[in-house]
C-alpha positions in Angstrom: 105.4 147.7 141.2 101.7 147.1 141.2 99.4 145.8 143.9 96.0 144.3 143.3 93.0 146.7 143.7 91.5 144.3 146.2 94.3 145.2 148.7 93.6 148.9 148.4 90.7 148.5 150.9 93.2 147.3 153.6 94.4 149.9 156.1 98.0 149.7 154.9 100.1 151.5 152.3 102.7 149.6 150.3 106.0 151.6 150.0 109.3 150.1 149.0 112.9 151.5 148.8 115.0 149.5 146.3 118.6 150.1 147.1 121.8 149.4 145.2 124.9 148.1 146.9 126.1 149.9 149.9 128.6 149.0 152.6 126.9 148.0 155.8 129.1 146.6 158.5 128.3 143.0 157.5 129.5 143.5 153.9 132.3 146.0 154.4 135.0 143.3 154.4 133.7 141.8 151.2 134.2 145.0 149.3 137.8 145.2 150.4 138.6 141.9 148.8 139.9 141.6 145.2 136.5 140.1 144.1 134.7 142.9 145.9 136.9 145.5 144.2 136.1 143.9 140.8 132.4 144.1 141.6 132.7 147.8 142.4 134.7 148.5 139.3 131.9 146.9 137.2 129.3 149.3 138.6 128.4 152.3 136.3 129.8 154.9 138.7 132.5 152.7 140.1 131.5 153.3 143.7 129.3 151.9 146.5 126.7 154.1 148.2 127.0 155.2 151.8 124.2 153.9 154.1 122.9 157.3 154.9 121.7 158.0 151.3 118.6 155.9 152.2 117.7 158.0 155.3 115.8 160.8 153.6 113.6 158.5 151.5 112.9 156.2 154.5 112.0 159.1 156.7 109.7 160.5 154.1 107.9 157.2 153.6 107.4 156.9 157.3 106.2 160.4 157.7 102.6 161.7 157.8 103.2 163.5 154.5 103.3 160.2 152.7 100.0 158.9 154.2 98.3 158.9 150.8 101.2 157.3 148.9 100.8 153.6 148.1 102.2 151.3 145.4 105.5 153.2 145.5 108.9 151.9 144.7 111.7 154.5 145.1 115.0 153.3 143.5 118.1 154.6 145.1 120.9 152.8 143.4 123.4 155.3 142.1 122.8 154.0 138.6 123.7 150.4 139.5 120.5 148.9 137.9 121.4 150.4 134.5 
């Protein structure tokens, strides 16, 4: 990820969490179907992530400790992007 230098003068930091597939309530039923099971079986670690794996990264990016971080993309995907 790269943002233009002209945006660096703005009072905002750009921080992104790129997640893999997890099972939010909306998608939970899909992963129980035969097609959903095939999708999970095709993943490198053959599992979905739980929603709570994103919590620590999100809390850090929202905290004062990350105030000087910008142009950050944290990938939390359990190897699914490989």
